[in-house]
Wavefront OBJ file of the C-alpha trace (Angstrom):
o trace
v 0.000 0.000 0.000
v 1.371 3.407 -1.004
v 1.600 5.886 1.816
v 3.017 9.343 1.992
v 5.764 9.679 4.549
v 5.988 12.522 6.945
v 9.153 13.669 5.246
v 7.462 13.886 1.874
v 4.386 15.706 3.241
v 4.271 19.388 2.421
v 4.974 21.636 5.391
v 2.044 23.311 7.088
v 1.570 26.682 5.479
v -0.006 28.085 8.636
v -2.740 30.703 8.669
v -3.142 32.816 5.591
v -1.405 36.136 5.922
v -3.539 39.032 4.664
v -1.905 41.116 1.990
v -0.103 44.123 3.324
v -2.007 47.351 2.944
v -0.538 50.189 1.064
v 1.044 52.855 3.229
v -0.679 55.517 1.147
v -4.436 55.408 1.532
v -6.746 57.951 -0.010
v -9.014 59.568 2.611
v -12.694 58.979 2.042
v -13.432 62.703 1.819
v -11.002 63.058 -1.104
v -13.373 61.373 -3.558
v -16.354 63.778 -3.261
v -13.938 66.720 -3.184
v -12.300 65.476 -6.383
v -15.703 65.029 -8.029
v -16.702 68.565 -7.008
v -13.461 70.044 -8.364
v -13.843 68.203 -11.678
v -17.441 69.414 -12.008
v -16.523 73.041 -11.297
v -13.589 72.925 -13.731
v -15.814 71.456 -16.459
v -18.427 74.120 -15.709
v -15.790 76.869 -15.939
v -14.363 75.504 -19.189
v -17.825 75.227 -20.757
v -18.958 78.726 -19.849
v -15.776 80.808 -19.724
v -13.119 79.241 -21.945
v -15.147 77.483 -24.642
v -18.200 79.750 -24.479
v -20.640 76.941 -25.238
v -23.354 78.352 -22.942
v -24.773 81.860 -22.778
v -24.266 83.480 -19.336
v -28.011 84.021 -18.983
v -28.679 80.321 -19.515
v -25.682 79.015 -17.565
v -23.643 81.675 -15.753
v -19.977 80.857 -15.088
v -19.010 79.833 -11.558
v -17.251 83.120 -10.807
v -20.471 85.028 -11.594
v -22.418 82.686 -9.338
v -19.967 83.315 -6.500
v -20.270 87.050 -7.094
v -24.062 86.840 -7.003
v -23.964 84.790 -3.797
v -21.676 87.391 -2.234
v -23.890 90.303 -3.261
v -27.113 88.667 -2.051
v -25.596 86.497 0.664
v -27.932 87.554 3.471
v -31.041 87.015 1.347
v -29.837 83.597 0.188
v -28.878 82.552 3.718
v -32.330 83.430 5.053
v -33.941 81.587 2.149
v -31.749 78.532 2.773
v -32.769 78.538 6.434
v -36.468 78.700 5.519
v -36.218 75.920 2.945
v -34.120 73.685 5.208
v -36.598 73.986 8.077
v -39.487 73.271 5.700
v -37.667 70.230 4.333
v -36.874 68.834 7.772
v -40.423 69.337 9.066
v -42.013 67.791 5.993
v -39.531 64.912 5.942
v -40.187 64.015 9.590
v -43.943 64.151 9.005
v -43.785 62.000 5.878
v -41.367 59.551 7.551
v -43.683 59.053 10.542
v -46.765 58.704 8.341
v -44.965 56.389 5.908
v -43.706 54.194 8.743
v -47.197 53.949 10.258
v -48.808 53.101 6.903
v -46.058 50.570 6.166
v -46.645 48.873 9.528
v -50.373 48.596 8.822
v -49.796 47.140 5.349
v -47.194 44.703 6.671
v -49.539 43.525 9.423
v -52.430 42.697 7.077
v -52.107 40.948 3.742
v -55.680 41.951 2.904
v -54.992 45.651 3.440
v -51.752 45.409 1.494
v -53.549 43.900 -1.497
v -56.332 46.480 -1.248
v -54.304 49.667 -0.958
v -50.903 48.961 -2.502
v -52.194 49.574 -6.052
v -53.736 52.860 -4.895
v -50.434 53.985 -3.355
v -48.600 53.090 -6.550
v -51.157 55.052 -8.573
v -50.766 58.138 -6.348
v -46.989 57.879 -6.583
v -47.181 57.614 -10.379
v -49.030 60.929 -10.727
v -46.579 63.743 -11.602
v -46.446 65.806 -8.423
v -46.097 69.047 -10.368
v -49.686 68.420 -11.505
v -50.846 69.295 -7.988
v -49.178 72.706 -8.264
v -52.045 74.723 -9.780
v -54.444 73.203 -7.252
v -52.397 73.813 -4.126
v -53.334 77.454 -3.700
v -57.003 76.716 -4.373
v -57.002 73.857 -1.858
v -54.712 75.111 0.897
v -53.975 78.778 0.229
v -50.500 80.304 0.475
v -47.647 79.530 2.815
v -46.706 76.386 4.669
v -49.746 74.084 4.165
v -49.299 73.621 0.387
v -45.508 73.357 0.760
v -45.802 70.637 3.415
v -48.395 68.850 1.309
v -46.009 68.789 -1.644
v -43.171 67.497 0.527
v -45.435 64.782 1.890
v -46.655 63.476 -1.464
v -43.109 63.540 -2.807
v -41.408 61.625 -0.020
v -43.781 59.352 1.872
v -44.032 56.545 -0.700
v -40.383 55.332 -0.439
v -40.791 55.091 3.340
v -44.029 53.124 2.998
v -42.491 50.734 0.493
v -39.281 50.246 2.485
v -41.149 49.690 5.759
v -43.561 47.198 4.249
v -40.765 45.326 2.496
v -38.539 45.238 5.557
v -41.246 44.037 7.947
v -42.447 41.312 5.577
v -38.966 39.987 4.731
v -37.856 38.854 8.179
v -35.370 35.939 7.900
v -37.274 32.723 8.411
v -34.794 31.300 10.915
v -35.122 34.362 13.166
v -38.908 34.257 13.074
v -38.867 30.527 13.845
v -36.466 31.090 16.743
v -38.745 33.755 18.231
v -41.758 31.431 17.968
v -39.831 28.546 19.509
v -39.043 30.775 22.498
v -42.778 31.436 22.890
v -42.399 35.157 22.213
v -45.561 37.214 21.934
v -46.423 39.062 18.739
v -45.229 42.328 20.295
v -41.953 40.745 21.414
v -41.447 39.284 17.950
v -41.980 42.706 16.432
v -39.688 44.612 18.821
v -36.918 42.018 19.130
v -36.875 40.440 15.666
v -38.940 42.028 12.920
v -38.202 45.703 13.529
v -34.407 45.314 13.984
v -34.163 43.192 10.834
v -36.267 45.751 8.926
v -34.343 48.856 10.049
v -31.655 48.678 7.319
v -34.371 48.556 4.662
v -36.280 51.375 6.361
v -33.187 53.572 6.319
v -32.854 52.898 2.599
v -36.342 54.336 2.167
v -35.502 57.322 4.360
v -32.367 58.063 2.336
v -34.433 57.946 -0.844
v -37.138 60.150 0.650
v -34.882 62.925 1.965
v -33.763 64.349 -1.425
v -37.365 64.062 -2.617
v -38.453 66.123 0.394
v -36.043 68.860 -0.657
v -37.424 68.748 -4.199
v -40.965 68.923 -2.826
v -40.119 71.978 -0.728
v -38.750 73.837 -3.750
v -41.717 72.877 -5.948
v -44.124 73.992 -3.221
v -42.312 77.325 -2.961
v -42.518 77.726 -6.735
v -46.291 77.492 -6.549
v -47.289 78.879 -3.164
v -44.233 80.396 -1.488
v -44.587 83.062 1.181
v -43.439 86.447 -0.142
v -42.801 87.679 3.410
v -40.351 84.866 4.203
v -39.261 83.518 0.817
v -37.422 80.233 0.621
v -34.891 79.320 -2.032
v -37.618 78.206 -4.440
v -39.344 81.572 -4.215
v -36.006 83.358 -4.630
v -35.270 81.359 -7.777
v -38.576 82.468 -9.294
v -37.996 86.100 -8.317
v -34.375 86.336 -9.473
v -35.002 84.567 -12.785
v -37.904 86.942 -13.452
v -35.447 89.814 -12.908
v -32.833 88.257 -15.194
v -30.460 87.637 -12.275
v -29.276 84.164 -13.263
v -26.151 84.140 -11.036
v -28.200 84.601 -7.855
v -30.695 81.967 -9.023
v -27.864 79.495 -9.607
v -26.482 80.422 -6.209
v -29.823 79.292 -4.785
v -29.447 76.027 -6.731
v -26.022 75.534 -5.150
v -27.412 76.135 -1.664
v -30.283 73.704 -2.245
v -27.823 71.007 -3.288
v -25.459 71.780 -0.411
v -28.113 71.684 2.311
v -29.596 68.488 0.905
v -26.185 66.795 0.902
v -25.602 67.937 4.484
v -28.983 66.589 5.645
v -28.379 63.333 3.781
v -25.081 62.705 5.534
v -26.635 63.558 8.892
v -29.108 60.759 8.166
v -26.258 58.438 7.149
v -24.476 59.244 10.410
v -27.655 58.523 12.362
v -27.945 55.169 10.604
v -24.371 54.241 11.531
v -24.988 55.325 15.113
v -28.203 53.335 15.526
v -27.225 50.311 13.430
v -23.527 49.628 14.052
v -24.067 45.900 13.565
v -25.064 46.338 9.911
v -21.569 47.309 8.765
v -20.049 44.586 10.953
v -22.196 41.802 9.502
v -22.298 42.796 5.821
v -19.705 42.926 3.111
v -19.518 45.319 0.206
l 1 2 3 4 5 6 7 8 9 10 11 12 13 14 15 16 17 18 19 20 21 22 23 24 25 26 27 28 29 30 31 32 33 34 35 36 37 38 39 40 41 42 43 44 45 46 47 48 49 50 51 52 53 54 55 56 57 58 59 60 61 62 63 64 65 66 67 68 69 70 71 72 73 74 75 76 77 78 79 80 81 82 83 84 85 86 87 88 89 90 91 92 93 94 95 96 97 98 99 100 101 102 103 104 105 106 107 108 109 110 111 112 113 114 115 116 117 118 119 120 121 122 123 124 125 126 127 128 129 130 131 132 133 134 135 136 137 138 139 140 141 142 143 144 145 146 147 148 149 150 151 152 153 154 155 156 157 158 159 160 161 162 163 164 165 166 167 168 169 170 171 172 173 174 175 176 177 178 179 180 181 182 183 184 185 186 187 188 189 190 191 192 193 194 195 196 197 198 199 200 201 202 203 204 205 206 207 208 209 210 211 212 213 214 215 216 217 218 219 220 221 222 223 224 225 226 227 228 229 230 231 232 233 234 235 236 237 238 239 240 241 242 243 244 245 246 247 248 249 250 251 252 253 254 255 256 257 258 259 260 261 262 263 264 265 266 267 268 269 270 271 272 273 274 275 276 277 278 279
């Protein structure tokens, strides 16, 4: 019988040694900064060097900076108004979407009855509500909050329903085997497993809330305390494109800031998600 001697056996390689990391690692913040710089340079080349866009249609970045400096106080106040509107509407739509998602997840009958209606409402172009907002709700905050709500609640509803109805079978079986009540199953198993999906819906809804706030201000903004949407309408009507584009920049900046606050909240509340998943 042929046997392999100990001498002929290959030596034990031992545990695998991970490849050495490079001493030079690019900081995470460098990537968005690089993307921003590339975008601004391309914008400057298009408008200033190549002259492919008329300054009224697309003002160069230096003109936008000049307009933001000239009307800085007005733009800052408008950014504050729009940000507060966005946050209030987002919280309202998130709470309502979570509650509706819980109801739909708890009842298959209700889900089958109302899911098509929710999809139909979400499919309607939200700008179509614009001419009716003033007639329904008047001027000011009510129509703006309504627009934010209809723009952003559907992703939260969908994410909540999906997360609560996709609990891993082994976790649900374990909870039942431990004789957990329905409330205990929800708090200890279903809700924690659904939170990553719910945060996906929240991160989708937040930019939509910002869009809804601007659209609402386009249609029914308060002239006494104008937000960025109202300022865009006013400055474009006056031919002041640089200030209008400065408002665009502030809308994008505040939305990015709010988005990363939400991302930070997700990492704070769900530290186990990054530890148990792989990209």
